[in-house]
C-alpha positions, 0 to 999 in steps of 0.5 A: 396735067400736073403730077399727082401722087398715088397717096394724094389721089387716094386722099382726094377720092376719100374726101369726095366720098366722105363729103357725100351724104350717108358715108362715114370714113372707116378707121380701118385700112382698105385691106382690113376693111370688112375682115371683122363684121364688128367694125362695120356700120351702115355707110362705113367706107374705105378707099384703097389704091391696089395697083398703078400701071403705065397708061400706055407702054409705047409712050416714052417717059420723060423724067421732067414731065413725069409718067402718065399712069393708070391707078386703080382705086377701090372704094369699099363700103357696107350697108345694113342688111336686116333679116326682116327687110332684105330686099329694101335694104338691098335697094338702099345699098344700091342707091348708096352705091350710086351716090358713091360712084357719082361722088368719085367720078365728080371728084376734083379733076385737076390733074386727073381723069376718073373712069368707073370700071365695075362694082362687086356686091356681096354680104358678110358671112352672117348676112348682117351687112351688104358689102360693095367694092367699086373700082375706078381707073384714074389716069394721072401723071406721077413725078419721076424726078 
């Protein structure tokens, strides 16, 4: 398994979601995404990598081979949540979430193994948008040299 930087992993996942129908990459960082509802649109998304840990602590790390790690990738997206059609919009958001999960798990597997972890769903404070945050555990190797 070849080495893959966390930045390259995040970009690979972002490209996979961006290629899926119905999604538009947000210009906001993952930490700022959805902080202001004026920045949201149906299908807007952001990809972050909040955590990287050793894959197995008992495995010896060899500098030349790199270290096997788990990187958590979070994909956040928004969907419409109209007052007059909330149940239908909720189902539309769930369908969009399913497409996103398939896109991430189907991302290029060169030097990478992706495992779906969970999804958390909520609405914005004014209930104008439906928000989803899905997490994936990505097993890959990082360079140590």
